[in-house]
N, C-alpha and C positions, 0 to 999 in steps of 0.2 A: 465266474471262474472259481472252482473249489480250492481250498488251501493245498490239497494234494498236488494240484497242477502247478502251483507256484514254486514248489520245491524242486531244486535242480540236483543233479548227481553231485556236482562239486560241493554243494551245501550239505548234502547227506554225508559225504566223505569228511568234510570239515567237522561236522557235529560228532561223527563217529570218532575221529582222532581226538577231539576234545574230551569225550567220554573215556577213551582209553588212557589219555594223559592223566585224567583225574584218578583213575584206578591205579596207575603206576605211581604217581606222586603220593597217593595215600599209602601204598605199600612201603614206599621209601621212608615216609614219616614214621610209620609203625615200626619199621626195622630200626630206625634211629633210637627208638625208645627201649630197645632190647639191650640188656646189659651185656657187655663183653667182659672186660676185666677190671675196669675202673669206673668210678662214679662219674655220671654225666647228668646235668640237670634235665635233659630231655628223656631220661630214663622213665620218668613218671608221666610223660605226655599222654599215655593211654588211660591213665586213672581218671575215672568219672566220679564226681561227687554229687549226691542228691542234696541240693540246697535251694531254698526258696521255691520249692515245688517243681524244680527242673533239674535235669541232668546237666552238669557243667564240667568242663575239663578242669583239671587241677590248676593249670596256669591261669585260669580266670578267677580263681578264689584265693590263690596263695603265690608267694614267690618261692622258687626252688633254687637252692644253691648247692654247690659241691665243694665245701671247704677242705676236704681231705680226699685222698684217692678211694677210700672205702666208706665214705659217709656223705649222706645228703641231708640238707636241712630244709624244712618246709615252714615258711612263716605265713600264716593265714592273714588276709587283709582284715577279716572280721574275727577277732579272737574268740568270740562266742561260738564259732563254728569249728573250733579245733578238734573236738571229739568226733564230729562227723567226718572231717578230713582224714583223721588218723584211722578211723574205721574203714574208709574207702581204700586207703593205701593197703591196709592189712588184708582186705578181702579181694584185692586185685589178684590176677594170676601171676604176679611177679615174685611171690614167695618172700615178701619182706615183712619185718617185724618192727614197726615204728614205735617210738615212745615219746611222750610229751615231757618237756622240761621247760618250765616257764611258759612263754608264749610261742615256743618253737617246737616243732615235731622233728626229732632226730631219727633218721632212717639209716641204721648201719647196714652195710651190704655184706652179706655172708661170703666167706671164701667160696669160690666156685669149685666144686668137686666135679668129677667126671659125670656123675649122675645128673647134677644140676645143669651142666653144659648140654647134655643130651636132651633134657627137658626143654631147654631154651631153643635148641635146634628144632624140636617138634613144634614149638610155638611159632618159630620162623616159617616152617613149612605150612602151618595152618594159615598164617597171615598171607603168605604168598598165594595160597589157593584162593583166598578171598579176593586178592588182586586179579588173579587169572579169571575168576568169575566175573569181576567188573569189566574186564576186557572183552570176554565172551558176550556179556550182556550188551555192550556197546555195539559189537559186531552184529548180533542178532537183531537188535532194534533197527540198525541202519539197513540190514537186509530186508526186514519187513517193510520199511518205508520204500525201498527200491522197488519191491514187487508191486507196490500199490501205485507207482508213478504211471500216469497216463501220458500218451503221446511221446513216449521215449522208446526208441527202437530196442528190440530184444538184445541185439548185439551189444549195445551200450550198457544195458543192465548186466549182462554176463561179464563184460569187461570190468564194470564197477564192482561186481561181486568178487572177482579175482583180486582187485585192488584192496577190497575189505579184508579178504583172507590174508593177503600179504601184510597189511597193517597189523592184523591180529597176531600173526606169527612173529612179527618184529617186536611187538610189545610183550608177548609171552616170553620171548628170548631175553628181553631186558629184565623182566622179573626173575627169570631163572638165573641170570648173571648176578643179580642182587642177592639171591638166595645163596649162591656159591660163595660170594664174597663174605656175606654175614656169617655163614656157617664156619668158614675158615677163621674169621675173627673170634667167634665164640669158642671154638675148639683149641685155639692157640693158648698154650699154657705159659 
């Protein structure tokens, strides 16, 4: 018996939902890192640092704190990497200008003007599209597996495809709702 015959429609649906969940959760995590009005330690979650020959997320190489509403502090675990971490924060698309004082990187958050808010909304839309692509990819992958299933009636395949489309639509709506909420948060003065 080939591996394609061992796969069942419920298994394909479960795997597809898992993929869609991952795409949605990833979007939610990315949105959390986008600044609204005050400092939050997860603002820097999307910053990647090139250390030890690998791309690492900032929270793997430093502690991030928010001691004041408009200031973040980044304390590297390895003080010798402070310049690399500062450079990664500066070059991220967050528009921040960090400075090092002692063994701590201070990241003042600029006052958000209308233009900056609109830029952040564009970033949110870009991240949302990446989430939607992830959801579509999970659906397409599941649909391809369904088409290859042997010994499954065509009616069952058609019904499963409708279920896939419904799951796809539900996840896209969840992402769109996240976008609306985050956009309102950013534009709130």
